[in-house]
All heavy atoms as a GROMACS GRO file, in nm:
protein
  446
    1MET      N    1  16.898  -1.358  14.435
    1MET     CA    2  17.042  -1.355  14.448
    1MET      C    3  17.082  -1.342  14.594
    1MET      O    4  17.190  -1.381  14.632
    1MET     CB    5  17.099  -1.239  14.366
    1MET     CG    6  17.246  -1.257  14.338
    1MET     SD    7  17.306  -1.150  14.208
    1MET     CE    8  17.349  -1.008  14.303
    2ALA      N    9  16.996  -1.289  14.676
    2ALA     CA   10  17.028  -1.271  14.817
    2ALA      C   11  17.042  -1.404  14.889
    2ALA      O   12  17.105  -1.410  14.994
    2ALA     CB   13  16.922  -1.186  14.883
    3ASP      N   14  16.985  -1.512  14.833
    3ASP     CA   15  16.991  -1.641  14.900
    3ASP      C   16  17.113  -1.723  14.859
    3ASP      O   17  17.125  -1.839  14.895
    3ASP     CB   18  16.862  -1.719  14.877
    3ASP     CG   19  16.837  -1.746  14.730
    3ASP    OD1   20  16.904  -1.686  14.645
    3ASP    OD2   21  16.748  -1.827  14.701
    4ARG      N   22  17.205  -1.664  14.786
    4ARG     CA   23  17.325  -1.735  14.741
    4ARG      C   24  17.412  -1.770  14.862
    4ARG      O   25  17.440  -1.687  14.945
    4ARG     CB   26  17.404  -1.649  14.644
    4ARG     CG   27  17.532  -1.718  14.598
    4ARG     CD   28  17.620  -1.629  14.519
    4ARG     NE   29  17.553  -1.591  14.396
    4ARG     CZ   30  17.602  -1.502  14.314
    4ARG    NH1   31  17.715  -1.441  14.340
    4ARG    NH2   32  17.539  -1.470  14.204
    5LYS      N   33  17.456  -1.895  14.867
    5LYS     CA   34  17.540  -1.940  14.978
    5LYS      C   35  17.685  -1.959  14.934
    5LYS      O   36  17.776  -1.944  15.013
    5LYS     CB   37  17.484  -2.069  15.035
    5LYS     CG   38  17.349  -2.050  15.099
    5LYS     CD   39  17.294  -2.177  15.156
    5LYS     CE   40  17.161  -2.145  15.222
    5LYS     NZ   41  17.056  -2.232  15.186
    6ASP      N   42  17.705  -1.993  14.809
    6ASP     CA   43  17.839  -2.019  14.758
    6ASP      C   44  17.884  -1.905  14.668
    6ASP      O   45  17.805  -1.855  14.588
    6ASP     CB   46  17.843  -2.149  14.678
    6ASP     CG   47  17.806  -2.269  14.763
    6ASP    OD1   48  17.845  -2.271  14.882
    6ASP    OD2   49  17.737  -2.358  14.713
    7LYS      N   50  18.008  -1.866  14.679
    7LYS     CA   51  18.065  -1.764  14.591
    7LYS      C   52  18.102  -1.832  14.459
    7LYS      O   53  18.164  -1.938  14.461
    7LYS     CB   54  18.187  -1.702  14.656
    7LYS     CG   55  18.247  -1.591  14.574
    7LYS     CD   56  18.364  -1.528  14.646
    7LYS     CE   57  18.422  -1.419  14.559
    7LYS     NZ   58  18.536  -1.355  14.622
    8PRO      N   59  18.065  -1.774  14.346
    8PRO     CA   60  18.100  -1.836  14.218
    8PRO      C   61  18.252  -1.839  14.198
    8PRO      O   62  18.322  -1.747  14.239
    8PRO     CB   63  18.032  -1.748  14.115
    8PRO     CG   64  18.008  -1.620  14.183
    8PRO     CD   65  17.994  -1.650  14.329
    9GLU      N   66  18.301  -1.945  14.137
    9GLU     CA   67  18.445  -1.960  14.116
    9GLU      C   68  18.499  -1.862  14.014
    9GLU      O   69  18.615  -1.824  14.018
    9GLU     CB   70  18.476  -2.104  14.072
    9GLU     CG   71  18.449  -2.205  14.182
    9GLU     CD   72  18.477  -2.346  14.137
    9GLU    OE1   73  18.549  -2.364  14.036
    9GLU    OE2   74  18.427  -2.439  14.201
   10ASN      N   75  18.415  -1.817  13.921
   10ASN     CA   76  18.461  -1.730  13.814
   10ASN      C   77  18.440  -1.582  13.846
   10ASN      O   78  18.458  -1.497  13.760
   10ASN     CB   79  18.393  -1.766  13.682
   10ASN     CG   80  18.243  -1.746  13.688
   10ASN    OD1   81  18.189  -1.707  13.790
   10ASN    ND2   82  18.177  -1.773  13.577
   11SER      N   83  18.399  -1.550  13.968
   11SER     CA   84  18.378  -1.412  14.013
   11SER      C   85  18.275  -1.336  13.930
   11SER      O   86  18.280  -1.216  13.922
   11SER     CB   87  18.511  -1.334  14.014
   11SER     OG   88  18.602  -1.396  14.100
   12SER      N   89  18.184  -1.406  13.868
   12SER     CA   90  18.080  -1.340  13.790
   12SER      C   91  17.962  -1.307  13.879
   12SER      O   92  17.950  -1.355  13.991
   12SER     CB   93  18.035  -1.428  13.674
   12SER     OG   94  17.967  -1.541  13.725
   13MET      N   95  17.871  -1.225  13.828
   13MET     CA   96  17.752  -1.190  13.904
   13MET      C   97  17.654  -1.306  13.910
   13MET      O   98  17.582  -1.321  14.007
   13MET     CB   99  17.683  -1.069  13.840
   13MET     CG  100  17.759  -0.941  13.856
   13MET     SD  101  17.678  -0.802  13.775
   13MET     CE  102  17.520  -0.800  13.856
   14ALA      N  103  17.649  -1.385  13.807
   14ALA     CA  104  17.552  -1.494  13.801
   14ALA      C  105  17.624  -1.628  13.799
   14ALA      O  106  17.722  -1.647  13.729
   14ALA     CB  107  17.466  -1.479  13.676
   15MET      N  108  17.571  -1.721  13.877
   15MET     CA  109  17.632  -1.854  13.884
   15MET      C  110  17.584  -1.945  13.772
   15MET      O  111  17.654  -2.040  13.736
   15MET     CB  112  17.603  -1.919  14.019
   15MET     CG  113  17.672  -1.848  14.134
   15MET     SD  114  17.639  -1.923  14.293
   15MET     CE  115  17.719  -2.081  14.276
   16ASP      N  116  17.466  -1.919  13.718
   16ASP     CA  117  17.413  -2.004  13.612
   16ASP      C  118  17.319  -1.923  13.523
   16ASP      O  119  17.292  -1.806  13.548
   16ASP     CB  120  17.342  -2.127  13.670
   16ASP     CG  121  17.234  -2.092  13.771
   16ASP    OD1  122  17.173  -1.983  13.758
   16ASP    OD2  123  17.211  -2.172  13.862
   17GLU      N  124  17.269  -1.988  13.419
   17GLU     CA  125  17.184  -1.918  13.322
   17GLU      C  126  17.053  -1.869  13.385
   17GLU      O  127  17.006  -1.760  13.354
   17GLU     CB  128  17.153  -2.010  13.204
   17GLU     CG  129  17.078  -1.940  13.094
   17GLU     CD  130  17.056  -2.027  12.973
   17GLU    OE1  131  17.114  -2.137  12.965
   17GLU    OE2  132  16.980  -1.984  12.885
   18GLN      N  133  16.996  -1.946  13.475
   18GLN     CA  134  16.872  -1.905  13.539
   18GLN      C  135  16.893  -1.776  13.619
   18GLN      O  136  16.812  -1.683  13.610
   18GLN     CB  137  16.820  -2.014  13.631
   18GLN     CG  138  16.691  -1.975  13.703
   18GLN     CD  139  16.643  -2.082  13.799
   18GLN    OE1  140  16.701  -2.189  13.808
   18GLN    NE2  141  16.538  -2.053  13.872
   19GLU      N  142  17.002  -1.769  13.693
   19GLU     CA  143  17.029  -1.648  13.770
   19GLU      C  144  17.057  -1.530  13.677
   19GLU      O  145  17.018  -1.417  13.707
   19GLU     CB  146  17.148  -1.671  13.864
   19GLU     CG  147  17.166  -1.558  13.963
   19GLU     CD  148  17.270  -1.588  14.069
   19GLU    OE1  149  17.330  -1.697  14.068
   19GLU    OE2  150  17.292  -1.499  14.153
   20MET      N  151  17.121  -1.555  13.564
   20MET     CA  152  17.147  -1.449  13.466
   20MET      C  153  17.014  -1.394  13.412
   20MET      O  154  16.998  -1.273  13.396
   20MET     CB  155  17.233  -1.503  13.352
   20MET     CG  156  17.286  -1.395  13.263
   20MET     SD  157  17.398  -1.446  13.129
   20MET     CE  158  17.437  -1.613  13.161
   21GLN      N  159  16.919  -1.481  13.385
   21GLN     CA  160  16.789  -1.438  13.337
   21GLN      C  161  16.717  -1.354  13.443
   21GLN      O  162  16.654  -1.254  13.411
   21GLN     CB  163  16.704  -1.557  13.296
   21GLN     CG  164  16.755  -1.626  13.171
   21GLN     CD  165  16.680  -1.753  13.140
   21GLN    OE1  166  16.607  -1.807  13.223
   21GLN    NE2  167  16.699  -1.803  13.018
   22GLU      N  168  16.727  -1.396  13.569
   22GLU     CA  169  16.665  -1.321  13.678
   22GLU      C  170  16.728  -1.183  13.692
   22GLU      O  171  16.658  -1.083  13.712
   22GLU     CB  172  16.676  -1.398  13.809
   22GLU     CG  173  16.591  -1.523  13.812
   22GLU     CD  174  16.618  -1.610  13.932
   22GLU    OE1  175  16.688  -1.566  14.025
   22GLU    OE2  176  16.568  -1.724  13.934
   23LEU      N  177  16.860  -1.174  13.680
   23LEU     CA  178  16.929  -1.045  13.686
   23LEU      C  179  16.885  -0.955  13.571
   23LEU      O  180  16.868  -0.834  13.589
   23LEU     CB  181  17.080  -1.064  13.683
   23LEU     CG  182  17.143  -1.117  13.811
   23LEU    CD1  183  17.289  -1.156  13.786
   23LEU    CD2  184  17.134  -1.016  13.922
   24GLY      N  185  16.867  -1.013  13.453
   24GLY     CA  186  16.821  -0.936  13.338
   24GLY      C  187  16.683  -0.878  13.363
   24GLY      O  188  16.658  -0.762  13.330
   25LYS      N  189  16.595  -0.955  13.425
   25LYS     CA  190  16.461  -0.906  13.456
   25LYS      C  191  16.468  -0.791  13.556
   25LYS      O  192  16.395  -0.693  13.546
   25LYS     CB  193  16.375  -1.018  13.510
   25LYS     CG  194  16.336  -1.122  13.406
   25LYS     CD  195  16.259  -1.236  13.468
   25LYS     CE  196  16.234  -1.346  13.368
   25LYS     NZ  197  16.167  -1.462  13.428
   26GLU      N  198  16.557  -0.803  13.655
   26GLU     CA  199  16.574  -0.696  13.754
   26GLU      C  200  16.625  -0.569  13.687
   26GLU      O  201  16.579  -0.459  13.717
   26GLU     CB  202  16.672  -0.739  13.863
   26GLU     CG  203  16.620  -0.844  13.957
   26GLU     CD  204  16.724  -0.887  14.058
   26GLU    OE1  205  16.818  -0.811  14.086
   26GLU    OE2  206  16.710  -1.000  14.110
   27MET      N  207  16.719  -0.584  13.595
   27MET     CA  208  16.776  -0.467  13.529
   27MET      C  209  16.675  -0.398  13.438
   27MET      O  210  16.680  -0.277  13.421
   27MET     CB  211  16.901  -0.507  13.450
   27MET     CG  212  17.016  -0.546  13.542
   27MET     SD  213  17.168  -0.579  13.454
   27MET     CE  214  17.214  -0.412  13.410
   28GLU      N  215  16.583  -0.475  13.380
   28GLU     CA  216  16.478  -0.415  13.295
   28GLU      C  217  16.390  -0.321  13.375
   28GLU      O  218  16.335  -0.226  13.321
   28GLU     CB  219  16.393  -0.525  13.232
   28GLU     CG  220  16.464  -0.599  13.121
   28GLU     CD  221  16.380  -0.712  13.064
   28GLU    OE1  222  16.273  -0.743  13.120
   28GLU    OE2  223  16.424  -0.771  12.965
   29GLU      N  224  16.379  -0.345  13.505
   29GLU     CA  225  16.294  -0.262  13.592
   29GLU      C  226  16.364  -0.134  13.637
   29GLU      O  227  16.298  -0.043  13.689
   29GLU     CB  228  16.253  -0.342  13.716
   29GLU     CG  229  16.170  -0.465  13.684
   29GLU     CD  230  16.036  -0.430  13.623
   29GLU    OE1  231  15.974  -0.332  13.666
   29GLU    OE2  232  15.991  -0.502  13.532
   30LEU      N  233  16.495  -0.123  13.618
   30LEU     CA  234  16.568  -0.003  13.660
   30LEU      C  235  16.533   0.115  13.571
   30LEU      O  236  16.508   0.100  13.452
   30LEU     CB  237  16.719  -0.028  13.654
   30LEU     CG  238  16.775  -0.134  13.750
   30LEU    CD1  239  16.924  -0.153  13.724
   30LEU    CD2  240  16.751  -0.094  13.893
   31ASP      N  241  16.533   0.233  13.630
   31ASP     CA  242  16.505   0.355  13.554
   31ASP      C  243  16.625   0.393  13.468
   31ASP      O  244  16.741   0.373  13.508
   31ASP     CB  245  16.476   0.472  13.649
   31ASP     CG  246  16.344   0.456  13.721
   31ASP    OD1  247  16.256   0.386  13.668
   31ASP    OD2  248  16.330   0.514  13.830
   32THR      N  249  16.598   0.448  13.350
   32THR     CA  250  16.706   0.500  13.266
   32THR      C  251  16.750   0.636  13.321
   32THR      O  252  16.684   0.694  13.408
   32THR     CB  253  16.657   0.518  13.121
   32THR    OG1  254  16.554   0.618  13.120
   32THR    CG2  255  16.607   0.388  13.061
   33ASN      N  256  16.860   0.688  13.270
   33ASN     CA  257  16.907   0.819  13.315
   33ASN      C  258  16.803   0.927  13.290
   33ASN      O  259  16.782   1.014  13.375
   33ASN     CB  260  17.038   0.855  13.245
   33ASN     CG  261  17.154   0.774  13.298
   33ASN    OD1  262  17.145   0.712  13.403
   33ASN    ND2  263  17.264   0.777  13.225
   34ASP      N  264  16.736   0.923  13.176
   34ASP     CA  265  16.632   1.021  13.145
   34ASP      C  266  16.516   1.010  13.244
   34ASP      O  267  16.462   1.111  13.289
   34ASP     CB  268  16.581   1.005  13.002
   34ASP     CG  269  16.682   1.049  12.898
   34ASP    OD1  270  16.769   1.134  12.931
   34ASP    OD2  271  16.674   1.000  12.785
   35GLU      N  272  16.478   0.889  13.278
   35GLU     CA  273  16.369   0.869  13.374
   35GLU      C  274  16.408   0.921  13.512
   35GLU      O  275  16.326   0.982  13.582
   35GLU     CB  276  16.330   0.722  13.382
   35GLU     CG  277  16.264   0.670  13.256
   35GLU     CD  278  16.249   0.520  13.252
   35GLU    OE1  279  16.326   0.449  13.320
   35GLU    OE2  280  16.159   0.473  13.180
   36LEU      N  281  16.533   0.898  13.551
   36LEU     CA  282  16.582   0.949  13.679
   36LEU      C  283  16.577   1.102  13.682
   36LEU      O  284  16.534   1.162  13.781
   36LEU     CB  285  16.724   0.901  13.706
   36LEU     CG  286  16.741   0.753  13.740
   36LEU    CD1  287  16.888   0.717  13.747
   36LEU    CD2  288  16.671   0.720  13.870
   37LYS      N  289  16.621   1.165  13.573
   37LYS     CA  290  16.621   1.311  13.566
   37LYS      C  291  16.479   1.366  13.576
   37LYS      O  292  16.456   1.467  13.642
   37LYS     CB  293  16.687   1.358  13.437
   37LYS     CG  294  16.837   1.336  13.435
   37LYS     CD  295  16.897   1.375  13.302
   37LYS     CE  296  17.044   1.339  13.295
   37LYS     NZ  297  17.102   1.368  13.163
   38LYS      N  298  16.382   1.300  13.512
   38LYS     CA  299  16.243   1.344  13.518
   38LYS      C  300  16.188   1.336  13.661
   38LYS      O  301  16.101   1.411  13.699
   38LYS     CB  302  16.156   1.261  13.425
   38LYS     CG  303  16.178   1.293  13.278
   38LYS     CD  304  16.093   1.205  13.190
   38LYS     CE  305  16.125   1.230  13.044
   38LYS     NZ  306  16.051   1.141  12.954
   39LYS      N  307  16.243   1.243  13.739
   39LYS     CA  308  16.200   1.226  13.878
   39LYS      C  309  16.279   1.318  13.972
   39LYS      O  310  16.261   1.313  14.092
   39LYS     CB  311  16.220   1.080  13.922
   39LYS     CG  312  16.128   0.983  13.853
   39LYS     CD  313  16.154   0.843  13.900
   39LYS     CE  314  16.061   0.743  13.832
   39LYS     NZ  315  16.083   0.607  13.880
   40GLY      N  316  16.369   1.399  13.916
   40GLY     CA  317  16.448   1.491  13.997
   40GLY      C  318  16.568   1.427  14.063
   40GLY      O  319  16.624   1.480  14.157
   41ARG      N  320  16.608   1.311  14.015
   41ARG     CA  321  16.724   1.241  14.071
   41ARG      C  322  16.840   1.252  13.974
   41ARG      O  323  16.823   1.277  13.855
   41ARG     CB  324  16.688   1.094  14.096
   41ARG     CG  325  16.572   1.082  14.195
   41ARG     CD  326  16.539   0.941  14.225
   41ARG     NE  327  16.644   0.885  14.307
   41ARG     CZ  328  16.659   0.756  14.328
   41ARG    NH1  329  16.577   0.671  14.275
   41ARG    NH2  330  16.757   0.712  14.404
   42LEU      N  331  16.959   1.230  14.024
   42LEU     CA  332  17.079   1.237  13.940
   42LEU      C  333  17.126   1.097  13.902
   42LEU      O  334  17.134   1.010  13.988
   42LEU     CB  335  17.192   1.309  14.015
   42LEU     CG  336  17.168   1.454  14.050
   42LEU    CD1  337  17.282   1.507  14.136
   42LEU    CD2  338  17.153   1.537  13.925
   43PRO      N  339  17.160   1.076  13.775
   43PRO     CA  340  17.218   0.946  13.737
   43PRO      C  341  17.358   0.935  13.793
   43PRO      O  342  17.417   1.032  13.840
   43PRO     CB  343  17.218   0.951  13.584
   43PRO     CG  344  17.210   1.095  13.549
   43PRO     CD  345  17.143   1.165  13.663
   44ASP      N  346  17.413   0.816  13.789
   44ASP     CA  347  17.547   0.790  13.839
   44ASP      C  348  17.648   0.878  13.766
   44ASP      O  349  17.668   0.863  13.646
   44ASP     CB  350  17.581   0.643  13.818
   44ASP     CG  351  17.713   0.603  13.877
   44ASP    OD1  352  17.780   0.688  13.938
   44ASP    OD2  353  17.750   0.486  13.864
   45PRO      N  354  17.714   0.971  13.835
   45PRO     CA  355  17.804   1.065  13.767
   45PRO      C  356  17.929   0.998  13.709
   45PRO      O  357  17.986   1.047  13.614
   45PRO     CB  358  17.842   1.164  13.876
   45PRO     CG  359  17.816   1.093  14.004
   45PRO     CD  360  17.705   0.996  13.977
   46ALA      N  361  17.971   0.885  13.764
   46ALA     CA  362  18.092   0.819  13.713
   46ALA      C  363  18.074   0.774  13.569
   46ALA      O  364  18.170   0.761  13.495
   46ALA     CB  365  18.128   0.700  13.801
   47GLN      N  366  17.951   0.751  13.527
   47GLN     CA  367  17.925   0.706  13.392
   47GLN      C  368  17.927   0.820  13.292
   47GLN      O  369  17.929   0.798  13.173
   47GLN     CB  370  17.788   0.638  13.385
   47GLN     CG  371  17.778   0.515  13.469
   47GLN     CD  372  17.640   0.456  13.462
   47GLN    OE1  373  17.563   0.482  13.370
   47GLN    NE2  374  17.604   0.376  13.560
   48HIS      N  375  17.929   0.943  13.342
   48HIS     CA  376  17.914   1.057  13.253
   48HIS      C  377  18.028   1.157  13.265
   48HIS      O  378  18.016   1.270  13.223
   48HIS     CB  379  17.781   1.128  13.280
   48HIS     CG  380  17.664   1.037  13.260
   48HIS    ND1  381  17.620   0.999  13.137
   48HIS    CD2  382  17.587   0.971  13.349
   48HIS    CE1  383  17.519   0.915  13.149
   48HIS    NE2  384  17.497   0.897  13.277
   49GLU      N  385  18.141   1.115  13.321
   49GLU     CA  386  18.253   1.206  13.332
   49GLU      C  387  18.313   1.230  13.194
   49GLU      O  388  18.323   1.139  13.112
   49GLU     CB  389  18.361   1.148  13.424
   49GLU     CG  390  18.318   1.145  13.569
   49GLU     CD  391  18.426   1.088  13.658
   49GLU    OE1  392  18.537   1.064  13.610
   49GLU    OE2  393  18.397   1.067  13.777
   50LYS      N  394  18.354   1.353  13.168
   50LYS     CA  395  18.416   1.384  13.041
   50LYS      C  396  18.561   1.337  13.042
   50LYS      O  397  18.629   1.343  13.144
   50LYS     CB  398  18.408   1.533  13.014
   50LYS     CG  399  18.267   1.580  12.995
   50LYS     CD  400  18.262   1.728  12.963
   50LYS     CE  401  18.116   1.768  12.945
   50LYS     NZ  402  18.103   1.908  12.910
   51LYS      N  403  18.610   1.291  12.928
   51LYS     CA  404  18.746   1.239  12.920
   51LYS      C  405  18.851   1.345  12.949
   51LYS      O  406  18.955   1.314  13.005
   51LYS     CB  407  18.769   1.178  12.781
   51LYS     CG  408  18.688   1.054  12.756
   51LYS     CD  409  18.718   0.997  12.619
   51LYS     CE  410  18.635   0.872  12.595
   51LYS     NZ  411  18.660   0.814  12.466
   52ASN      N  412  18.824   1.468  12.914
   52ASN     CA  413  18.922   1.574  12.932
   52ASN      C  414  18.917   1.636  13.072
   52ASN      O  415  18.998   1.721  13.104
   52ASN     CB  416  18.901   1.685  12.828
   52ASN     CG  417  18.926   1.633  12.687
   52ASN    OD1  418  19.003   1.539  12.668
   52ASN    ND2  419  18.859   1.689  12.590
   53LYS      N  420  18.823   1.596  13.152
   53LYS     CA  421  18.806   1.654  13.284
   53LYS      C  422  18.918   1.604  13.377
   53LYS      O  423  18.945   1.485  13.386
   53LYS     CB  424  18.671   1.614  13.342
   53LYS     CG  425  18.640   1.678  13.474
   53LYS     CD  426  18.500   1.638  13.520
   53LYS     CE  427  18.470   1.698  13.654
   53LYS     NZ  428  18.339   1.660  13.702
   54LYS      N  429  18.984   1.696  13.446
   54LYS     CA  430  19.091   1.659  13.540
   54LYS      C  431  19.028   1.618  13.670
   54LYS      O  432  18.933   1.679  13.718
   54LYS     CB  433  19.187   1.776  13.561
   54LYS     CG  434  19.264   1.811  13.437
   54LYS     CD  435  19.359   1.925  13.465
   54LYS     CE  436  19.432   1.963  13.337
   54LYS     NZ  437  19.521   2.075  13.357
   55GLN      N  438  19.086   1.516  13.732
   55GLN     CA  439  19.031   1.467  13.859
   55GLN      C  440  19.119   1.506  13.975
   55GLN      O  441  19.230   1.517  13.976
   55GLN     CB  442  19.017   1.316  13.854
   55GLN     CG  443  18.914   1.275  13.753
   55GLN     CD  444  18.895   1.124  13.753
   55GLN    OE1  445  18.941   1.055  13.842
   55GLN    NE2  446  18.826   1.074  13.655
   0.00000   0.00000   0.00000
């Protein structure tokens, strides 16, 4: 994806099916929240904010 020269017209992450498949493979390699916690890292807090929490 780093070699992309043209911006997609539809503002999507992937310009075609091949790039979508490559992105899917990259995402499969990412650690889950549980795996991050086991490594002593914090998952993205924005994904886990409580609805009743005041900001």
